[in-house]
C-alpha angles and dihedrals in degrees: 000000000000128000088239089061098046095042090051095200115194135226122280097321114117152170119218119226119176090339095307123122117229122195118240116248119247115260102200113054106159115132137218105227142164091235096057113134090217120100121230110288094025128108127247123312123237091280093055094254119143122202121258102250126160119229092019105091131061122209111213114202145162115224087215097057118090093205092053091042089065092063092044091055093045093049090052097044092050095044095240096140093109094043098049121033122220131227120189122203128207110276092226108076118197130195090286092058133235113004133203093220092132089071126077111274091010093274132109105253094221103037096034093220130126097206131033086226088073090066091046092053092045089055097041115011090189095055112126102165128104116290109240144194141257097051129163114216127196102231093204095059103017090233126140110249097184146344090179095122100183093053092040091061093049092047092053087058100041109025101040097051093122088065100042116119118256109277094016113163121256097237097178108031116185095232093056100045096091089059098033100049096062089047090051089052093050093048093047095049099043105025116017093040094020094074089055091048087055095045098045100037112126099199131054091235095053091046094050093048091054092043093052093048092047096055094038088057093045089052091053091048089049088056093045091055094051093094105019135065098222132015095266098033131273099346132070112250138179092271091059091056090051094051095041096060090059096041094051089056096042104095094030097054118348098055094059109011095047095033094242090145111140089102138355117234088247088062094058102075102197095043090045092051090047094048093050091047089056092043089059091059118092108255094035112059092021090062097048118104109182093183093058092042093054096041091052098050099038097041100037102046097066094163089063099034106022095173092055094224111163114213117239095221168093101075107246090205090084088076093064104023096103142001113255119235107244124226118257 
């Protein structure tokens, strides 16, 4: 089990200590599992486990959010589109939280709510933290099952196998976990969360510590990818999904908006080749929306970008302009 799983950090919410930004913990940590004691149609058992049941749960995401993007990619790669429905919120979040303004009438057509916060309050009326995505909602009751995004991704791979498409990849194979879990932890701490620790730092010292760890880790990943196609070898694994969702946002938002500006991704040849290789796979590039990504970051983080101006670049065509030569 990875540190990212056990720590259960949340989405965007934070407390500031000595200038350092700390991610809010997830509030809803129930799981959907094959060993739930609940029968289909029932709620969670005493251990907070819900039954695996197709067409029951709704995955609420933002196309802008890297944590939600993980679950979107995994759902597509595993062929779970028919088993778990998808709701997409507006990328621009106001003081009321994530909004369903992309849907007719400004309400999700399945859940019937205008704001994701309504499901949070229905599940925990005393909840005062930030409302986060991804979130899995039980459509029968309208309750939040989980916003525990690290565990959610693993459960899609391991608990929903009966509903995977034929030939679906094994994203989290048992025999690779001892090597992959520490790598997942390193990438989360220094890269996935590291860009936020740069962007939301409130002292120079805290910013520089996060910056140095970010680029030290990217340098190690650059070396790792010198002689392999993906992080674990020739096949796409869970760790690749987790790194990709940060890399694909790097030049568009993190490099400038979060001051992660030692290098652009395009200036790190192995990581750039690797990221474009993943982008070319269905489920990766086909789930990227640069417009929503940029509008979310530049119009939501008003303490960083008070005028809300969204940059015109970079040119997204660089992601598809040529096929990268793969390592031997």
